[in-house]
N, CA, C and O of each residue as an XYZ file, in Angstrom:
832
protein
N     -22.078      7.245    -17.942
C     -20.647      5.647    -17.395
C     -19.959      4.977    -18.833
O     -18.813      4.603    -19.082
N     -21.771      5.026    -20.010
C     -20.171      4.373    -20.923
C     -19.441      5.014    -21.586
O     -18.393      4.583    -22.068
N     -20.061      6.617    -21.770
C     -18.622      7.553    -22.469
C     -17.518      7.788    -21.704
O     -16.464      8.154    -22.224
N     -17.687      7.544    -20.001
C     -16.104      7.299    -19.437
C     -16.095      6.268    -19.712
O     -16.277      6.386    -18.500
N     -16.066      4.742    -20.221
C     -15.840      3.998    -20.113
C     -14.823      3.662    -21.429
O     -13.883      2.878    -21.560
N     -15.569      4.785    -22.480
C     -13.923      4.343    -23.563
C     -13.263      5.911    -23.388
O     -12.053      5.922    -23.611
N     -13.850      7.234    -23.028
C     -13.114      8.271    -22.874
C     -11.773      8.038    -21.233
O     -10.666      8.535    -21.439
N     -11.914      7.558    -20.265
C     -11.341      7.337    -19.469
C      -9.922      6.435    -19.880
O      -8.723      6.664    -19.720
N     -10.956      4.893    -20.707
C      -9.313      4.199    -20.647
C      -7.917      4.559    -21.754
O      -6.728      4.257    -21.853
N      -9.460      5.817    -22.828
C      -8.141      5.795    -23.864
C      -7.214      7.243    -23.814
O      -6.199      7.298    -24.508
N      -7.531      8.174    -23.131
C      -6.550      8.775    -22.718
C      -5.570      8.227    -21.170
O      -4.424      8.615    -20.943
N      -6.154      7.520    -20.504
C      -5.062      6.803    -19.629
C      -4.300      6.118    -20.434
O      -3.126      6.180    -20.068
N      -4.502      5.320    -21.630
C      -3.468      4.807    -22.506
C      -2.411      6.147    -22.699
O      -1.193      6.256    -22.556
N      -3.531      7.147    -23.112
C      -2.149      8.354    -23.458
C      -1.542      8.829    -22.906
O      -0.529      9.425    -23.274
N      -2.059      8.695    -21.593
C      -0.570      9.239    -21.284
C       0.016      8.893    -20.061
O       0.165      9.541    -19.025
N       0.474      7.168    -20.536
C       1.087      5.904    -20.426
C       1.814      6.040    -21.465
O       3.022      5.915    -21.263
N       1.527      6.229    -22.383
C       2.745      6.264    -23.772
C       3.450      7.838    -24.277
O       4.344      8.059    -25.094
N       2.546      8.896    -23.323
C       3.450      9.719    -23.612
C       4.402      9.950    -22.645
O       5.482     10.308    -23.117
N       4.339      9.830    -21.019
C       5.331      9.506    -19.869
C       6.025      8.156    -20.584
O       7.051      8.541    -21.146
N       5.868      6.952    -20.737
C       6.725      6.455    -21.016
C       7.784      6.125    -22.048
O       8.862      5.537    -21.961
N       7.256      6.583    -22.863
C       8.135      7.739    -24.018
C       9.603      8.434    -24.607
O      10.433      8.665    -25.487
N       8.788      8.571    -22.520
C      10.143      9.794    -22.176
C      11.202      9.216    -21.106
O      12.098      9.932    -20.659
N      11.054      8.029    -20.771
C      11.611      7.241    -19.751
C      12.708      6.296    -20.097
O      12.706      5.548    -21.075
N      13.840      6.421    -19.015
C      15.247      6.055    -19.956
C      14.393      4.818    -18.609
O      14.022      5.016    -17.452
N      14.371      3.678    -19.436
C      14.307      2.326    -18.802
C      15.531      1.249    -19.029
O      15.857      0.917    -20.169
N      16.199      0.717    -17.825
C      16.895     -0.510    -17.696
C      16.477     -1.029    -16.779
O      15.833     -0.593    -15.825
N      17.048     -2.600    -17.180
C      16.420     -4.076    -16.447
C      17.479     -4.833    -15.857
O      18.425     -5.250    -16.526
N      17.365     -5.014    -14.714
C      18.290     -6.158    -14.476
C      18.028     -6.923    -13.947
O      17.105     -6.805    -13.142
N      18.799     -8.307    -14.137
C      18.515     -9.664    -14.059
C      16.984    -10.267    -14.995
O      16.076    -10.947    -14.518
N      17.136     -9.623    -16.786
C      16.157    -10.186    -16.560
C      16.478    -11.473    -17.839
O      15.551    -11.987    -18.467
N      18.111    -11.888    -18.081
C      18.526    -12.840    -18.648
C      17.891    -14.057    -18.299
O      17.218    -14.615    -19.166
N      18.019    -14.683    -16.897
C      16.950    -15.906    -17.060
C      15.208    -16.222    -17.679
O      14.510    -17.102    -18.184
N      15.166    -14.388    -17.067
C      13.804    -14.317    -17.561
C      13.392    -14.915    -19.100
O      12.703    -15.908    -19.330
N      13.794    -14.337    -19.718
C      14.201    -14.335    -21.118
C      14.230    -15.649    -21.478
O      13.583    -15.961    -22.477
N      15.110    -16.872    -20.619
C      15.308    -17.681    -21.154
C      13.894    -18.704    -21.056
O      13.442    -19.244    -22.066
N      13.530    -18.808    -20.248
C      12.431    -19.617    -19.690
C      10.868    -18.911    -20.527
O       9.786    -19.489    -20.426
N      11.064    -17.502    -21.375
C       9.959    -17.336    -22.313
C      10.026    -17.549    -23.922
O       9.372    -17.196    -24.903
N      11.063    -18.243    -23.673
C      11.905    -18.671    -25.129
C      11.128    -20.100    -25.072
O      11.151    -20.780    -26.098
N      10.497    -20.552    -24.022
C      10.009    -21.869    -24.212
C       8.522    -21.776    -23.618
O       8.118    -22.726    -24.288
N       7.741    -21.508    -23.120
C       7.513    -21.084    -22.100
C       6.033    -20.204    -21.658
O       5.462    -20.604    -22.673
N       5.486    -19.764    -21.311
C       4.475    -18.760    -19.931
C       4.980    -18.661    -19.145
O       5.559    -19.558    -18.531
N       4.917    -17.110    -18.798
C       5.130    -16.977    -17.455
C       4.359    -16.190    -16.757
O       3.537    -15.502    -17.361
N       4.454    -16.126    -15.417
C       3.051    -15.762    -14.076
C       4.490    -14.186    -13.982
O       5.643    -14.402    -13.611
N       3.984    -12.792    -14.405
C       4.654    -11.766    -13.397
C       3.686    -11.760    -12.849
O       2.509    -11.847    -13.201
N       4.403    -11.605    -11.518
C       4.060    -10.704    -10.158
C       4.681     -9.525     -9.952
O       5.785     -9.244    -10.418
N       3.747     -8.533     -8.995
C       4.463     -7.070     -9.076
C       3.278     -7.062     -7.921
O       2.320     -7.832     -7.853
N       3.662     -5.831     -6.919
C       2.839     -5.124     -6.204
C       2.237     -3.803     -6.999
O       2.782     -3.276     -7.968
N       0.907     -3.350     -6.338
C       0.333     -3.090     -7.512
C       0.579     -1.393     -7.111
O      -0.246     -0.665     -7.664
N       1.503     -0.736     -6.309
C       1.810      0.375     -6.684
C       2.970      0.579     -7.716
O       3.078      1.791     -7.902
N       3.953     -0.173     -8.520
C       4.741     -0.779     -8.617
C       3.983     -1.264     -9.940
O       4.820     -1.813    -10.656
N       2.957     -1.271    -10.427
C       1.881     -1.231    -12.006
C       2.802     -0.805    -13.494
O       3.092     -1.573    -14.411
N       3.105      0.542    -13.382
C       3.834      0.588    -13.868
C       4.481      0.531    -14.749
O       4.142      0.465    -15.930
N       6.431      0.565    -13.897
C       7.062     -0.656    -14.666
C       7.053     -1.479    -15.426
O       7.866     -1.511    -16.350
N       5.894     -2.602    -15.203
C       5.510     -3.641    -15.821
C       4.535     -3.281    -17.559
O       4.548     -3.714    -18.711
N       3.720     -2.123    -16.655
C       2.761     -2.039    -18.453
C       3.530     -0.982    -18.690
O       2.884      0.029    -18.967
N       5.091     -0.823    -18.675
C       5.460      0.047    -19.646
C       6.141     -0.772    -20.261
O       5.668     -0.869    -21.393
N       7.370     -1.698    -20.078
C       8.437     -2.222    -19.948
C       7.800     -3.459    -20.686
O       8.439     -3.839    -21.667
N       6.346     -4.333    -20.304
C       5.787     -4.667    -21.743
C       5.320     -5.116    -22.089
O       4.934     -6.285    -22.108
N       5.063     -3.356    -22.950
C       3.548     -3.050    -23.343
C       3.782     -4.050    -24.543
O       4.891     -4.563    -24.693
N       2.558     -4.372    -25.541
C       2.309     -4.873    -26.635
C       3.162     -6.490    -26.897
O       3.227     -7.141    -27.940
N       3.691     -6.772    -25.665
C       3.985     -8.186    -25.799
C       2.147     -8.947    -25.498
O       1.582     -8.630    -26.545
N       1.520     -9.409    -24.978
C       0.267     -9.049    -25.131
C      -0.149    -10.668    -23.795
O      -0.736    -11.746    -23.705
N       0.753     -9.624    -23.015
C       0.580    -10.001    -21.665
C      -0.945    -10.096    -20.746
O      -1.194     -9.170    -19.975
N      -1.309    -10.526    -20.796
C      -2.625    -10.697    -19.924
C      -3.330    -10.536    -18.654
O      -3.887    -11.410    -17.989
N      -3.236     -9.454    -18.452
C      -3.608     -8.591    -16.684
C      -4.195     -8.767    -16.545
O      -5.025     -8.695    -17.452
N      -4.742     -9.401    -14.807
C      -5.630     -9.883    -14.444
C      -6.255     -8.227    -13.717
O      -5.447     -7.349    -13.415
N      -7.952     -8.022    -13.508
C      -7.584     -6.395    -12.929
C      -9.231     -6.943    -12.051
O      -9.703     -8.067    -12.219
N      -9.714     -6.143    -11.377
C     -10.582     -6.085    -10.512
C     -12.068     -6.146    -11.741
O     -12.128     -6.020    -12.965
N     -13.173     -6.416    -10.601
C     -14.631     -7.103    -11.747
C     -15.180     -5.277    -11.742
O     -16.083     -4.857    -12.466
N     -14.451     -4.490    -10.837
C     -15.042     -3.614    -10.541
C     -15.660     -2.080    -11.677
O     -15.353     -2.405    -12.824
N     -16.287     -0.809    -11.705
C     -15.735     -0.528    -12.355
C     -14.804      0.074    -13.119
O     -14.887      0.132    -14.346
N     -13.858      0.561    -12.436
C     -12.932      0.992    -12.286
C     -11.736      0.316    -12.859
O     -10.887      0.965    -13.471
N     -11.617     -1.359    -12.626
C     -11.497     -2.744    -13.080
C     -11.813     -2.468    -14.604
O     -10.791     -2.535    -15.288
N     -12.918     -2.188    -15.288
C     -12.681     -2.844    -16.614
C     -12.338     -1.070    -17.143
O     -12.691     -0.973    -18.319
N     -11.974     -0.199    -16.801
C     -11.577      0.971    -17.582
C      -9.786      0.786    -17.571
O      -9.019      0.895    -18.527
N      -9.542      0.540    -16.447
C      -7.801     -0.235    -16.234
C      -7.768     -1.294    -17.900
O      -7.237     -1.071    -18.988
N      -8.464     -2.255    -17.470
C      -8.432     -3.115    -18.861
C      -8.644     -3.175    -20.086
O      -8.269     -4.119    -20.781
N      -9.448     -1.899    -20.629
C      -9.298     -0.866    -21.481
C      -7.739     -0.399    -21.501
O      -7.028     -1.061    -22.258
N      -7.326      0.289    -21.023
C      -6.487      0.781    -20.848
C      -5.130     -0.075    -21.219
O      -4.107      0.259    -21.817
N      -5.403     -0.897    -20.822
C      -4.794     -1.853    -21.220
C      -4.340     -2.077    -22.268
O      -3.197     -1.892    -22.686
N      -5.789     -2.756    -23.056
C      -5.945     -3.540    -23.679
C      -5.339     -2.197    -25.024
O      -4.729     -2.661    -25.987
N      -5.457     -1.373    -24.996
C      -4.369     -0.372    -26.057
C      -3.344     -0.546    -26.030
O      -2.667     -0.341    -27.037
N      -2.802     -0.990    -24.892
C      -1.498     -0.742    -24.700
C      -0.551     -1.800    -25.215
O       0.677     -1.793    -25.139
N      -1.566     -2.969    -25.903
C      -0.919     -4.345    -26.180
C      -1.407     -6.295    -25.262
O      -1.344     -7.490    -25.549
N      -1.890     -5.320    -24.017
C      -1.938     -6.531    -23.067
C      -3.491     -7.219    -23.355
O      -4.295     -6.709    -24.135
N      -3.695     -8.189    -22.752
C      -4.474     -9.106    -22.550
C      -5.661     -8.274    -21.522
O      -5.320     -7.181    -21.070
N      -6.808     -8.730    -21.235
C      -7.400     -8.432    -19.825
C      -8.389     -9.351    -19.332
O      -9.525     -9.657    -19.694
N      -7.363     -9.820    -18.084
C      -9.027    -10.650    -17.549
C      -9.574     -9.958    -15.864
O      -9.248     -9.147    -14.997
N     -10.875    -11.230    -16.314
C     -10.910     -9.905    -15.273
C     -11.309    -11.162    -13.678
O     -11.760    -12.291    -13.872
N     -11.014    -10.612    -12.268
C     -11.828    -11.081    -11.243
C     -10.940    -10.464    -10.002
O     -10.143     -9.565    -10.270
N     -11.039    -10.834     -8.939
C      -9.704    -10.326     -7.633
C     -10.022    -11.339     -6.412
O     -11.183    -11.745     -6.457
N      -9.202    -11.880     -5.252
C      -9.452    -11.854     -4.806
C     -11.081    -11.940     -3.649
O     -11.318    -12.851     -2.855
N     -12.040    -10.609     -3.931
C     -12.499    -10.434     -3.394
C     -14.123    -10.619     -3.852
O     -15.042    -11.113     -3.198
N     -14.139     -9.985     -5.346
C     -15.001    -10.469     -6.289
C     -14.294    -11.496     -7.354
O     -13.157    -11.367     -7.808
N     -15.223    -12.542     -7.649
C     -14.908    -13.147     -8.680
C     -13.825    -14.153     -8.889
O     -13.647    -14.767     -9.941
N     -13.093    -14.274     -7.765
C     -11.950    -14.958     -7.230
C     -11.501    -16.961     -8.497
O     -10.539    -17.508     -9.036
N     -12.755    -17.154     -8.321
C     -12.492    -18.373     -8.448
C     -12.541    -18.331    -10.470
O     -12.243    -19.079    -11.401
N     -13.152    -16.861    -10.246
C     -13.461    -17.689    -12.335
C     -11.939    -16.233    -12.630
O     -11.810    -15.795    -13.773
N     -11.198    -15.816    -11.735
C     -10.300    -15.038    -12.282
C      -9.061    -16.428    -12.168
O      -8.416    -16.638    -13.196
N      -8.825    -17.160    -11.159
C      -8.504    -18.264    -11.440
C      -8.693    -19.431    -12.308
O      -7.803    -20.232    -12.592
N      -9.789    -19.472    -12.672
C      -9.313    -20.824    -13.865
C      -8.765    -19.492    -15.420
O      -8.020    -19.651    -16.388
N      -9.545    -18.361    -14.969
C      -8.969    -17.439    -16.347
C      -8.061    -17.240    -16.533
O      -7.692    -17.155    -17.705
N      -7.076    -17.027    -15.351
C      -5.662    -16.923    -15.490
C      -4.576    -18.741    -16.369
O      -3.678    -18.933    -17.188
N      -5.719    -19.793    -15.235
C      -5.583    -21.530    -15.834
C      -5.277    -21.640    -17.238
O      -4.229    -21.854    -17.848
N      -6.812    -21.377    -17.688
C      -6.697    -21.433    -19.082
C      -5.715    -20.302    -19.681
O      -4.863    -20.706    -20.473
N      -5.740    -19.317    -19.466
C      -4.599    -18.901    -20.304
C      -3.087    -18.703    -20.454
O      -2.382    -18.183    -21.319
N      -2.832    -19.373    -19.174
C      -1.506    -19.695    -19.362
C      -1.005    -21.073    -20.446
O       0.045    -21.224    -21.069
N      -2.533    -22.167    -20.332
C      -2.241    -22.864    -20.950
C      -2.149    -23.240    -22.345
O      -1.654    -24.190    -22.952
N      -2.959    -21.903    -22.745
C      -3.190    -21.457    -24.273
C      -1.744    -20.972    -24.927
O      -1.513    -20.946    -26.136
N      -0.954    -20.649    -24.032
C       0.642    -20.005    -24.287
C       0.663    -18.940    -23.994
O       1.672    -18.447    -24.499
N      -0.189    -17.807    -23.123
C       0.075    -16.871    -23.105
C       0.596    -15.900    -21.539
O      -0.274    -15.828    -20.672
N       1.512    -15.435    -21.341
C       1.775    -14.827    -20.364
C       0.525    -14.199    -19.384
O      -0.282    -13.581    -20.077
N       0.246    -14.211    -18.211
C      -0.143    -12.940    -17.573
C       0.342    -12.240    -16.207
O       1.116    -12.552    -15.301
N      -0.270    -11.433    -16.422
C       0.564    -10.648    -14.926
C      -0.856    -10.542    -14.356
O      -2.010    -10.660    -14.768
N      -0.021    -10.178    -12.852
C      -1.117    -10.391    -11.202
C      -0.488     -9.174    -10.397
O       0.684     -9.250    -10.030
N      -1.369     -7.893    -10.079
C      -0.584     -7.806     -8.631
C      -1.029     -8.183     -7.440
O      -2.239     -8.357     -7.290
N      -0.191     -8.362     -6.452
C      -0.274     -9.888     -5.520
C      -0.899     -9.539     -4.278
O      -1.084    -10.345     -3.366
N      -1.283     -8.100     -4.248
C      -1.520     -7.666     -3.033
C      -3.154     -6.732     -3.423
O      -4.022     -6.196     -2.735
N      -2.965     -6.897     -4.612
C      -4.075     -6.497     -5.181
C      -5.745     -6.618     -5.434
O      -5.801     -6.964     -6.614
N      -6.902     -6.528     -5.019
C      -6.869     -5.040     -5.245
C      -7.022     -3.850     -4.533
O      -7.279     -2.727     -4.967
N      -6.758     -4.378     -2.928
C      -7.475     -2.877     -1.711
C      -5.986     -3.760     -0.597
O      -6.220     -3.508      0.585
N      -4.837     -4.525     -0.732
C      -4.259     -4.725      0.322
C      -4.904     -5.190      1.021
O      -6.110     -5.412      0.912
N      -3.677     -5.593      2.502
C      -2.642     -4.806      2.329
C      -1.292     -4.710      1.284
O      -0.761     -5.443      0.450
N      -1.110     -3.599      1.749
C      -0.129     -3.009      0.628
C       1.559     -4.162      0.633
O       1.898     -4.167      1.817
N       2.142     -4.650      0.172
C       2.982     -5.482      0.026
C       2.357     -6.464      0.430
O       2.077     -6.965     -0.659
N       1.895     -7.166      1.218
C       1.054     -8.102      1.272
C       0.883     -9.355      0.140
O      -0.123     -9.247     -0.560
N       1.642    -10.387     -0.090
C       1.180    -11.238     -1.080
C      -0.096    -11.957     -0.873
O      -0.495    -11.904      0.291
N      -0.784    -12.566     -1.639
C      -1.986    -13.209     -1.619
C      -1.189    -14.865     -2.562
O      -0.218    -15.185     -3.246
N      -2.338    -15.398     -2.001
C      -2.143    -17.053     -3.088
C      -2.604    -17.227     -3.538
O      -2.491    -18.452     -3.564
N      -3.464    -16.926     -4.311
C      -3.832    -16.747     -5.515
C      -2.836    -17.163     -6.673
O      -3.186    -17.977     -7.527
N      -1.553    -16.563     -6.674
C      -1.048    -16.157     -7.927
C      -0.121    -17.833     -7.967
O       0.145    -18.431     -9.010
N       0.350    -18.469     -6.097
C       0.681    -19.541     -6.331
C      -0.084    -20.747     -6.442
O       0.487    -21.815     -6.666
N      -1.104    -20.684     -6.329
C      -1.963    -21.548     -6.786
C      -2.404    -22.140     -8.199
O      -2.903    -23.210     -8.551
N      -1.888    -20.644     -9.040
C      -2.176    -21.117    -10.448
C      -1.463    -21.468    -11.068
O      -1.628    -21.974    -12.178
N       0.346    -21.127    -10.017
C       1.395    -21.608    -10.744
C       1.136    -23.259    -10.300
O       0.952    -23.990    -11.273
N       1.100    -23.942     -8.934
C       1.286    -25.173     -9.262
C       0.173    -25.400    -10.160
O       0.706    -25.883    -11.159
N      -1.010    -25.328    -10.358
C      -2.176    -25.792    -10.832
C      -1.224    -26.105    -12.922
O      -1.135    -27.097    -13.644
N      -0.738    -24.593    -13.072
C      -0.140    -25.320    -14.471
C       1.730    -25.624    -14.522
O       2.430    -25.807    -15.518
N       2.045    -25.593    -13.380
C       3.661    -25.856    -13.596
C       4.429    -24.547    -14.383
O       5.630    -24.620    -14.644
N       3.387    -22.994    -14.838
C       4.307    -22.287    -15.492
C       5.348    -21.514    -13.395
O       5.241    -21.564    -12.170
N       6.112    -20.999    -14.435
C       7.329    -20.179    -13.404
C       6.461    -18.950    -12.897
O       5.460    -18.709    -13.572
N       6.714    -18.130    -11.786
C       6.500    -16.964    -11.437
C       7.277    -15.931    -11.675
O       7.873    -15.833    -10.603
N       7.676    -15.092    -12.358
C       8.577    -13.605    -12.101
C       8.193    -12.831    -11.511
O       7.404    -11.978    -11.918
N       8.684    -12.919    -10.288
C       8.725    -11.368     -9.202
C      10.006    -10.719     -9.702
O      11.228    -10.824     -9.806
N       8.348     -9.579    -10.072
C       9.061     -8.295    -10.657
C       8.930     -6.382     -9.912
O       8.140     -5.786     -9.178
N       9.908     -6.123    -10.478
C       9.677     -4.395     -9.269
C      10.235     -3.511     -9.965
O      10.545     -3.866    -11.102
N      10.474     -2.463     -9.663
C      11.086     -1.251    -10.248
C      10.675     -0.045     -9.712
O       9.734     -0.134     -8.924
N      11.051      0.883     -9.890
C      11.328      2.565     -9.176
C      11.525      3.560     -9.895
O      11.963      3.242    -11.000
N      11.357      4.886     -9.709
C      11.815      5.732    -10.900
C      12.788      7.060    -10.042
O      12.446      7.841     -9.154
N      13.805      6.921    -10.603
C      14.560      7.955     -9.912
C      13.217      9.383     -9.788
O      13.430      9.640     -8.603
N      12.422     10.086    -10.071
C      12.011     10.768     -9.911
C      10.069     10.538    -10.227
O       9.559     10.976    -11.258
N       9.189      9.752     -9.074
C       8.243     10.421     -9.543
C       6.926     10.628     -8.027
O       7.067     10.986     -6.858
N       5.783     10.207     -8.811
C       4.513     11.194     -7.887
C       4.030     10.284     -7.004
O       4.386      9.218     -7.506
N       3.549     10.078     -6.185
C       3.240      9.151     -5.233
C       1.932      9.676     -4.648
O       1.913     10.499     -3.733
N       1.217      9.341     -5.021
C      -0.777      9.140     -4.674
C      -0.799      8.579     -3.286
O      -0.028      7.808     -2.715
N      -2.198      9.346     -2.797
C      -2.383      9.144     -1.318
C      -3.708      7.666     -1.337
O      -4.796      7.579     -0.767
N      -2.981      6.708     -2.244
C      -4.124      5.902     -2.325
C      -3.413      4.795     -1.345
O      -2.203      4.821     -1.119
N      -4.353      3.766     -0.759
C      -4.371      2.181      0.045
C      -2.701      1.761     -0.703
O      -1.966      0.916     -0.192
N      -2.370      2.473     -1.863
C      -1.376      1.346     -2.399
C       0.055      2.689     -2.260
O       1.256      2.527     -2.477
N      -0.338      3.359     -2.029
C       0.564      4.804     -3.032
C       1.228      4.906     -3.929
O       2.326      5.455     -3.829
N       0.646      4.272     -5.406
C       0.990      3.983     -6.489
C       2.099      5.225     -6.828
O       2.206      6.275     -6.195
N       2.698      4.908     -7.718
C       3.848      5.490     -8.038
C       3.780      6.344     -9.521
O       3.607      5.566    -10.459
N       3.857      7.480     -9.846
C       3.709      7.498    -11.310
C       4.960      7.782    -11.959
O       5.064      8.913    -11.482
N       5.768      7.689    -12.510
C       7.117      7.401    -13.080
C       7.063      9.385    -13.131
O       5.946      9.867    -13.317
N       7.712      9.918    -13.041
C       8.104     11.773    -14.306
C       8.182     11.402    -15.261
O       8.500     10.300    -15.709
N       7.780     12.651    -15.851
C       8.980     12.386    -17.425
C      10.575     12.332    -17.125
O      11.049     12.744    -16.067
N      11.287     11.821    -18.093
C      12.794     11.742    -18.445
C      12.997     11.156    -17.260
O      14.223     11.184    -17.149
N      12.426     10.489    -16.020
C      13.307     10.269    -15.397
C      13.325      8.471    -15.604
O      12.435      7.794    -16.118
N      14.345      8.100    -15.153
C      15.103      6.526    -15.007
C      14.360      5.920    -13.916
O      14.145      6.200    -12.737
N      13.912      4.605    -15.057
C      13.261      3.483    -14.329
C      13.702      2.404    -14.107
O      13.219      1.647    -14.949
N      14.481      1.771    -13.321
C      15.354      0.534    -13.049
C      13.887     -1.143    -12.683
O      13.524     -1.169    -11.507
N      13.521     -1.779    -13.201
C      13.208     -2.543    -13.573
C      13.798     -3.580    -13.050
O      14.896     -3.605    -13.606
N      13.694     -5.120    -11.758
C      14.320     -5.621    -11.690
C      13.378     -6.550    -11.572
O      12.172     -6.381    -11.389
N      14.198     -7.900    -11.726
C      13.220     -9.625    -11.778
C      13.693    -10.305    -10.178
O      14.703    -10.093     -9.508
N      13.016    -10.808    -10.033
C      13.735    -11.754     -9.086
C      14.032    -13.355     -9.908
O      14.254    -13.163    -11.103
N      14.076    -14.746     -9.544
C      14.467    -15.637    -10.059
C      13.063    -16.229    -10.311
O      12.098    -15.876     -9.632
N      12.969    -17.200    -11.371
C      11.841    -17.749    -11.642
C      11.133    -18.532    -10.868
O      11.475    -19.690    -11.108
N      10.395    -18.497    -10.137
C       9.578    -19.546     -8.895
C       9.048    -20.431     -9.228
O       8.046    -20.109     -9.866
N       9.194    -21.591     -9.130
C       8.248    -22.892     -9.875
C       7.526    -23.119     -8.489
O       7.762    -22.608     -7.394
N       6.410    -24.199     -8.937
C       5.773    -24.468     -7.364
C       4.594    -25.898     -7.967
O       3.481    -25.977     -8.485
N       5.728    -26.879     -7.483
C       4.739    -27.846     -7.644
C       3.688    -28.357     -7.391
O       3.192    -27.799     -6.412
N       2.639    -29.715     -8.049
C       1.442    -29.411     -7.844
C       1.214    -30.356     -6.719
O       0.047    -30.490     -6.351
N       2.212    -31.080     -6.074
C       1.880    -31.069     -4.367
C       2.961    -29.796     -3.752
O       2.578    -29.441     -2.637
N       3.542    -29.444     -3.973
C       4.026    -28.203     -3.371
C       2.951    -27.138     -2.099
O       1.850    -26.622     -2.294
N       3.514    -27.128     -1.283
C       3.564    -26.262      0.255
C       3.099    -24.582     -0.581
O       3.703    -23.820     -1.335
N       1.501    -24.585      0.156
C       1.173    -23.023     -0.678
C       2.055    -22.142      0.330
O       2.737    -21.252     -0.176
N       2.085    -22.292      1.471
C       2.406    -21.170      3.042
C       3.765    -21.334      2.329
O       3.651    -21.028      1.142
N       4.371    -21.519      2.492
C       5.987    -22.210      2.029
C       6.114    -21.218      0.822
O       6.374    -20.026      0.982
N       5.948    -21.693     -0.166
C       5.700    -20.753     -1.964
C       5.633    -19.488     -1.481
O       6.698    -18.884     -1.611
N       4.661    -18.808     -0.915
C       4.358    -17.888     -0.967
C       4.864    -16.859      0.106
O       4.762    -15.654     -0.126
N       5.360    -17.278      1.169
C       6.795    -17.026      1.838
C       7.956    -16.666      0.545
O       8.628    -15.634      0.575
N       8.037    -17.433     -0.294
C       9.363    -17.669     -0.719
C       8.828    -16.284     -1.797
O       9.679    -15.414     -1.980
N       7.721    -16.138     -2.348
C       7.222    -15.178     -3.089
C       7.284    -13.469     -2.650
O       7.702    -12.369     -3.011
N       6.847    -13.886     -2.038
C       7.139    -12.673     -0.661
C       8.240    -12.269     -0.490
O       8.452    -11.210     -1.082
N       9.122    -12.686      0.120
C      10.634    -12.761      0.604
C      11.223    -12.213     -0.913
O      11.729    -11.097     -0.791
N      11.283    -12.860     -2.619
C      11.606    -11.993     -2.958
C      11.651    -10.519     -3.529
O      12.569     -9.780     -3.886
N      10.035    -10.380     -3.456
C       9.451     -9.513     -3.684
C       9.601     -7.994     -2.649
O       9.347     -6.832     -2.966
N       9.962     -8.388     -1.720
C      10.626     -7.382     -0.904
C      11.720     -6.951     -1.148
O      12.110     -5.786     -1.063
N      12.646     -8.481     -1.677
C      14.174     -7.645     -1.968
C      14.463     -7.084     -2.817
O      15.390     -6.274     -2.801
N      13.611     -7.403     -4.013
C      14.108     -6.822     -5.273
C      13.439     -5.628     -5.491
O      13.700     -5.057     -6.550
N      12.629     -5.110     -4.731
C      12.031     -3.687     -4.271
C      12.817     -2.928     -3.667
O      13.129     -1.864     -4.201
N      13.092     -3.118     -2.994
C      14.241     -2.349     -2.018
C      15.662     -1.973     -2.519
O      16.322     -0.939     -2.422
N      15.954     -3.468     -3.225
C      16.969     -3.544     -4.343
C      17.207     -2.099     -5.346
O      18.218     -1.467     -5.651
N      15.481     -1.908     -5.736
C      15.591     -0.898     -7.073
C      15.132      0.667     -6.153
O      15.148      1.725     -6.782
N      14.827      0.658     -4.981
C      14.143      1.582     -4.627
C      15.483      1.973     -3.788
O      15.148      2.695     -2.848
N      16.973      1.725     -3.810
C      18.284      2.024     -3.474
C      19.113      2.478     -4.200
O      20.203      2.927     -3.848
N      18.423      2.369     -5.976
C      18.817      2.221     -7.027
C      17.922      4.120     -7.723
O      18.383      5.112     -8.288
N      16.840      3.802     -7.338
C      15.957      4.690     -7.633
C      16.997      6.243     -7.783
O      16.465      7.317     -8.064
């Protein structure tokens, strides 16, 4: 297991770099996000199956990504570190409280965080409330993010993960930054995030 924890992440990061270096990346509606990031850390929120656009578009920026506490999560986290990401552990199923505290402390320290809001096991494309709690307690803006490739392989996992094909065009689209007041209604803001991710994912898929 120790060997796997070293070799698989290294190979995974290498594969991402290989594929990513051939992609034609296209950003849409990033300007409002850039303006926010000039002054404060943000929370990137995306779907589990669309992780690749976030992993490549923002690699090397030090964004701290949340992964599960399972062995798979540790291997993913190590691969992300090879790509210039931070790594936080925990999920809604295991280590949820620790994950919440870690994300809050990371944002307060001035670092962006990223989370797959329907992870780690679904249901697919159903946002969970943890990201709203983090935004409510820190004041950080949530940045909805999705993307798709013109050509990709879709896996038979619960999330139908999309892996872009070599030399494909990848469209990455950002939703308007979402703010959650300290006294904000969590279900109402969760519905706003769900709606935003649904919309930008639909728009990305049309352009793919």
